[in-house]
C-alpha angles and dihedrals in degrees: 000000000000121000091231139020092218133022119193125196113206133047099215126110095286095049093044092046093051091047092052094048094045095047090051090054091057100261124143101241134192120188119187124191124183093215134007123323110274091007093135132040095338093069094041099065131114088261093243137131102202145144095238106250094198092054088073088073088057090052091243092147095150092053093047093047092049092047092049090050091049091049088066094043093052092045088058100043098039108030091152097060099024115060136168118262131182119220129207118217115191114194114239120216113249095020130076109346120240092247091052091049091049091050091050091050090049089056090045091055094049108033094077133044096267110184107141106040130070120248130247121289133188117242128211103213094203103119090338113150091224089059096053095087091050128085114266097253094079112094102171142001146163135264121206140165135259133133140255124222140193091233101195093045090053088058093046092050092052091049091046092052090047091052092048088053092053106274119140110230113195117184124186087031114130121212110227105173145324129222126201125222123125085322136018115266111201122199111208136181121216111186088328095313117121118236134176133210132174130212141175093228135019130212120197103206095151095133110203089011094054093111099048090044089050090051089059094051115096114254134036117316114257102203104038114166096354090100117087120187116221125186122214123189134197134190131205120211135170107288118286095197138021104224133084100249126104127221128224111206126199118221128203092239090064097259127119124221127201125219108195137177107252133189095340096279103049148057121227115212125190175245134334130181124218134148116256135203126179138040110346089212089068098054118126135157113279123226088248092055093048090050091047093054092046090052093049090051092048091052090063111023129068092218104077122214136194133194090267089064093061109110095182138001134184140181135203136192122235115204098211130186106252104234093169098262114157097221128051093231090055096057113111117262090203118115123249123203120198117193120199101197103159114169120273096011130090115263128258120205118195120199117208125181127337137148127256087240093063100038094112094053089046089055092051092050092046091055092044088059091051098042093094092066102033120043109228144163128264127281111281112157099092094076105026116092120234115245110300094009102104096121137084120291089242096035102096095104090052090052090049090055092048091049092049089051090052098041105025092164092068122089114251091233090059093047091049093049093048092049091051090052105035105015114200090352092080084099087072089059102039097032114156096344113147098189139023088252089062088069090065133231119354117230099200129299102025099310108138132194090246091060093045092051090050091052093049096046101039109019104042096248111163106160142036090257090054089057103035103039107026114022089036132012093226096117089098091057104049132080126230089254092054091047090052091050089051090051092052091048092051092048091050092047091051090048093049090050090054095240 
C-alpha cells in the first residue's frame, strides 16, 4: 500500500491549494517543496486578486469571468489577507479611448457575480484628491474595484489548513526523481539525506521548475515545449501618494502597470514581461526593467523617480502555457492541466500557468481529473474560511476594536497588522499576555519574539527571510543589525528545541 494517496511537488499557491482541497476531501496528502513555501513566483506577484481587466482585449472572457467570481469567493473565505481596493484609471491620449475604457469596465462589472464590491464610477479630476498625485494633463478618469492580497500568506494559510486536515507538508525537501510501478516511488533529498515516499497519484505543481521536475519523472514528458517562462519585475519606492487607492497605468507598448500603496510608507510599481531562460532561482530585475518602470511612473505622476530611489525590487518567473502568442504579455494567463493517465500505471497531473486569483478553482479541477483513480469527497473550499478568516469580509475594523478591548496595552497598529496576517488566530500569538513586554524582545518594526516563535512552530519558518519577506512584509522596516538579532534568536530557539 502506498504511503500517500496524492503527492504534490511544489509549495507555491497551486500546490498548497491542491493540498488543502485534497486533505479536506479525506485524502492522504504529501506536499514537498525544495525551499520555503511561496519562496518562488507566489511571493513575487503584484499582490492583487483581480479579474484581469486587460485580458478582455485578448477575448479571454471565460478566464476573466472565473477570476471575477473567485475574487468574491476569496474575499469571503480570507478577509484578513484579501481586502477590497479601488483603482484609478486615467485615460492616456493616443492609447485606448475613454469610451473604450468605459465599455471594458462595464463588462468587468457585469461578467462576474459581483455582490460585495462597488461598481465603476467616472471621476472629474478637477480638484479631485485622487488626481493630485497625477500630472496636470489628466482631466478625468475612472475608478473601479478589485482586491489586494498578501500573496505569500495566502499560500501559508492554504498549507496550514492542509496540515491541520492531515496533510504532510515538507519544506526544504528536494524532489530528485519519481519511478512508476503500481505506485509512484519518489526519491527525495532532505539536507543531503536520501528519503523515499510512495503515492497513488503525482501532481507536478513546480511552477517555473515544472519542466526539469517533469524530466525526472519516469516516462515520456507530456508537456514538452508548451511551457514558456516569463519574468515579471516590480520596484518599491518611497510613496508617491497618501491615499489607499491604486493606479492602473497604460503604456504605449500595450502593457499596463500598477502603482499600489505598499507597507504604509511605499509605492509598489509593476510589472514587466520578458522571456526568460535559465535557472528561475537566479532571476532578478534588470537595469532596463527598473528604468522602464521608473519611466512609466514618471509619465503619469508629478513626483518623479529614478533608479536610485528604488528601495527594493524583486522578480518572479511565470511558467505560462505557450499558446503561440508573439509577445510575452499576450500569452494566456489561464491554467492548463495535462493528465498522463496511461493504463495500468499511476496518473501524473502537470500544472502549467494559472493566476493566484484562480488557484482554488484550479485545485478543484485538478482533483476532478484524478477522482477516477482515488475516491474522494466533494468540493468544499468555496465556503470554508481559511485559518483565522471566520469573520465578515468587511469586518476587520470590528475585529480590531474587539482585540483592542481584550488587549488594551497593545498599539492599534500592531493589532491591525496581526489581524491582517493571522486573522482571529492572533490569540495564538498574544495569548494571556498582560503587557507588550510579555511578548518578548522586539526585532525591529513591531515584530516580537512571540510572533516569531509562532511562525517557527506552526508555519514552517526557518530563516530571517522566511519571517521578514514572506510571513510578514517587515523586511523593509528592519535594519541589518535587527535582522542579525532575529537570526540569532531563531538559531537559539531551534537549538533549545533540540531541532
